[in-house]
N, C-alpha and C positions, 0 to 999 in steps of 0.2 A: 529666548525664554518664553515669550508669549506664544510662539508657534508650537514650542514643545509642550506647553501646558494645554493647548488646544488639542494636540494629538492625544495626550494622556486622557483627557475628559471624553474623547470620542471612542476610546478603546477600553475594554476591561484591563485592570491593572496588570494581570498576568500576561496579556497579549502585548501591551506596551513594553513590559519588561523583556519579553522574548525578542522584541525588535530593538532593544537597547535605548528606548526613548523615555523610560520611566526615570524620573528624577531621583538621584541617589543622595543620601545625607552628605552634607559638605564637611561635617566635623565628626570626630569620634573614630573609634576603631572600625575596621572593615568587618561587617557581620560574618560570623562563621557559617551561618546557614544562608545559602543562595538558592535562587530559583533553579539553576542548573542542577545543583545537588539534589534538590527535591525531585525533579523530573527523573534524574538518573536512578534514584532510589525506587521510584514508582515503576520505572521500566524494568528494573531487576525483579521486582515482585511479580509483575505480569509475565515476564519471561520464565520465571521459575514455577509459579503456581497458577497462572492464568489471570485473565482480566477480572474475573469475579473475586479474586483475592485482594484486589486493590481497594483499600479503604484509607481514610486519612490517618487512622490509628496505626495501621500496618506500615504505611509509608513512613510515618514519623519514627517508628521503631527501626525501620531499615536505615533511615537517615541519621539515627542516633540523637533524636530530639523529641520534644513534647508535641503532641498533636496541635495544640493551639499555636505553636510557632509557625506552622505551615501557613496559617491564614494571614500572616503578614506578607506573604508572597503570592498566594493564590486564593481566590475567593471561595472556591467550591471544588468538589470532586469532579464535576463536569468540566470545569476549566482545566483542572490537572490532567484529565484524560485527553483533552484536546492537545495539550502540550506534549503529552506522552506520544500521541500518534505522530505529531510533527517530528519529534525526536526519532521515532522509529523509522520514518522514511529516510532520515539521514540527509547528509549534505550531498548535493549533486556534484558529479565529477566536473572539474574545470578543464580537464585534459581533452578538449574537443579538437579533433583534426581540422585543419584549415580547409581541407577539401571535402569535408563530410557532406554528403548529399542528404536530402530530406528523409529518405528511407533509412539510411544508416543512423541518422539523428534520432528518429522516432524509435528505432530498434534499441538504441542505447538507452533512451529514456525508459522504455518498457522493461528492459532487463534490469535496470537499476531499481525500479519500483518492485519488480518481482523478487529480486534478491533481498530487498528490505522486508518484504512480506514473508519470505521464508525465514529470515532471522527473527522476526517478531510476528508470528501468525495471528496473534490477538488483535493486531492493528486493523485488520480488515473486518473485524467483528464490530467495530465502533461505527454507529450510524453517522452519516454526514450531517453536520449541523449548520454548515455554511459553505459558501464558496471559498476557494483558497484565501487564507488570510495570514497564516503563520509563515515564518521565513523559509523553511524547507519546502513547504507546499508551493509557495510563490516561486522559488528557484526552479522547481520541477516544471511548473506551468510555463515559466519564462523560457526554459530550455526547450520545451516541446514547441512553443510558438516560434522560437528562433530557428528550430530545425525546418520549419515550413516557410521560412522567409522568402525563399526563391520559387515557391510553387505557383504563385499567383492566386492562391485561394483567398477568399474574403476572410476578414477577421472572424465573422460569424461561423464560417465553415471550419476555420482552424479550431475554434472552440468546440465544434461538434466532433471533430476528429479526436481532440484531447479527451472529451467525455467518453467517446467510444473506446479509446485505448485504455484509459484508466479503469473504466468499468469492466473491461475484459480482464485486466490484470487482477483486480480485486475479486471478481466473481470466481475466476479459476483458482485463485489462492484459497478462497473460502471453501470451495468444493474439495480441493485437495486436502485441506485441513480436516474436513468432515470425514473423508475417506480414511485418512491416516488415523484419526481418532477411533474409527470403527475397527480398523486393523489391530490397533493396540489393545482395544477392549477384547478382541477375540483371542489374543495371545498367539496369533498365527503370523507367519511370514507373508509378505504381499502375494506371492504366487499361490501359496496355500489358500489364502483368503479368497482370491479371485477364482481359483479352481473350485472352491466350495460353493461359491455363488453359481458357477457354471453347472455344477452337478445338480443343484436345486432347480435351476431353470429346466434342465433336461428332464427332470422328474415330473414337473408340473405343467410344462408347456407342450401341448399336443402339436406334433409336427405338421399335421394336415391343417390345423387351425392357424398356426403361425409359421408358414413356410419360409418367409424371409428370415425370421429369427433362427429357424433350424439351419438354414444355410450359413448364417453368421456363426452359430455355435460349432458347426462342423469344420469351420475354417480354423478352429483352435486359437482364436484371438487371445484368450486368456491363459494359454498354456505356458507362455513365457512373459517375463516382466519387461516392459519397455523402459527406455531411459526416462528418468523422472521429468525431464524437460521436453520430451517429444510432443506431448499434447500442447504445451505452451508454444513451441516453435510452429507447429501446424496452424494453430489459430492465429498467431501473430502474423504469419506469412499471408494468410487469407485476408486479414484486415488490411494489411499494407497493399495487397493486390487491389482491393477495393478502393483504397485511397488513390492509388495510381490511376485507376480507371476514372475516378472523379476528376483528377487533375487533367487527364486527357480530354474529358468531355468539356471542360471549361476552356479548352484550347490554349492551354499554357504549357510550355515545355519545361519540365523540371530541370533545375540546374544540375549539371553533371558533376 
């Protein structure tokens, strides 16, 4: 009891509740409104109408309750958004092959994070307000650390690798969301939108002044649409190649 109370006072109530360490009433009926229900309602609002549509009033309506009822479970909109982001990242897969090496492990972590960002693109718009502290964030962090257990990298370098990998996933997801928003606003299909950009560049960029760009445009890069994951795969492979070189420089053989 004493340890539990110390944990509660060290964490915001919503964070303690997310970890299941917030003390629940011992008597009386089980409350109809729960933190999970509130977060699920908030995620539905963000998925449907974007993060800017999330307000305590709108979430209360979605959850079928009064706005003041939310404050019994979450102290502020900022806390609610933090919980939404953790829910958006989802639960890490527990089906990890016993013979998974570090590269496959980090690849798995990156892809799980990417798929979550694709399901909930608003999640990458939320600024980071702390290091990982919520359950799904911690599970992702732990899984990535575990993937590097046999590399011989120091714990500091493992943290650097995770920051690099997570930053790459978030940045590319944000860039892709911006591009998709521009395409939707234009009313054009992806190939049409890119060809329109190419036509504008050809009209304004002098070939003699920008010879490398002229060669690039002549190659017809934007005449066909790539697979949506091609850029992600390319960048991820380059990051993993760099990590492999780092492991090699430290003189440690990765586990096979």
